[in-house]
C-alpha positions as CSV (number, residue, x, y, z in Angstrom):
1,X,82.5,-5.3,23.5
2,X,85.4,-3.3,21.5
3,X,88.3,-4.0,19.7
4,X,91.2,-1.9,17.9
5,X,88.8,-2.3,14.6
6,X,85.2,-3.2,16.4
7,X,82.6,-2.2,18.4
8,X,79.2,-3.7,19.4
9,X,76.6,-1.7,21.5
10,X,73.2,-3.2,22.5
11,X,71.6,0.4,22.1
12,X,68.1,1.2,24.4
13,X,65.8,3.6,23.2
14,X,62.3,4.3,24.9
15,X,59.3,4.9,22.9
16,X,59.2,8.7,22.0
17,X,63.1,9.5,22.3
18,X,64.7,10.7,19.4
19,X,68.7,9.8,19.1
20,X,69.7,12.9,17.2
21,X,71.3,13.1,13.7
22,X,75.1,12.2,13.8
23,X,77.7,10.2,12.0
24,X,80.5,7.8,12.7
25,X,83.7,6.9,11.0
26,X,83.4,3.5,11.2
27,X,81.5,0.9,8.6
28,X,78.2,0.6,10.9
29,X,75.6,-2.1,10.6
30,X,72.1,-1.2,12.8
31,X,70.2,-4.8,14.2
32,X,66.7,-4.3,15.3
33,X,66.0,-7.1,18.1
34,X,62.8,-5.4,19.8
35,X,60.5,-2.8,19.0
36,X,59.8,-0.5,16.1
37,X,61.9,2.1,15.6
38,X,62.4,5.1,12.8
39,X,65.6,5.3,11.0
40,X,66.3,8.4,8.9
41,X,68.7,8.5,6.8
42,X,70.0,12.3,6.6
43,X,72.0,12.0,3.2
44,X,69.0,11.5,0.9
45,X,66.1,12.4,3.0
46,X,64.5,8.6,3.3
47,X,62.9,7.2,6.4
48,X,62.4,3.7,7.0
49,X,60.7,2.1,9.8
50,X,62.7,-0.8,11.4
51,X,61.7,-4.1,13.5
52,X,63.2,-7.1,14.1
53,X,64.5,-9.1,11.0
54,X,65.6,-6.0,9.3
55,X,69.2,-4.9,8.9
56,X,70.6,-1.5,7.8
57,X,74.0,-1.3,7.0
58,X,75.6,2.2,6.6
59,X,79.3,3.2,5.0
60,X,81.2,5.9,7.5
61,X,80.3,9.3,7.5
62,X,77.0,8.8,6.6
63,X,74.3,11.4,8.6
64,X,71.7,9.1,10.2
65,X,68.9,9.9,13.1
66,X,66.7,7.0,15.1
67,X,63.1,7.9,16.9
68,X,61.8,4.7,18.5
69,X,58.2,4.4,17.8
70,X,58.1,1.8,20.7
71,X,60.5,0.5,23.5
72,X,63.1,-0.6,21.2
73,X,66.4,-2.6,21.3
74,X,69.5,-2.4,18.6
75,X,72.2,-3.8,18.0
76,X,74.8,-1.6,16.5
77,X,78.4,-3.0,15.0
78,X,81.0,-0.5,14.2
79,X,83.8,-1.7,12.0
80,X,86.9,-0.7,10.8
81,X,86.5,-2.7,7.1
82,X,88.6,-1.0,5.3
């Protein structure tokens, strides 16, 4: 789903796949709905394992990466809040 101020994506990441470091010009909320993924906060050299029920919020320009420990699905909500 996409509007001028928001993009919602259902992202499927197979076990073992890495989403390389990147950033976007949106405020971002990541909500795991299935599986287990390691979320890397590249700017702060921090990693956190996310499972369903967890939520991560990022501000525009934050560098991050993802690595699926299991077959994983996440909802990614990108919004222009400012």
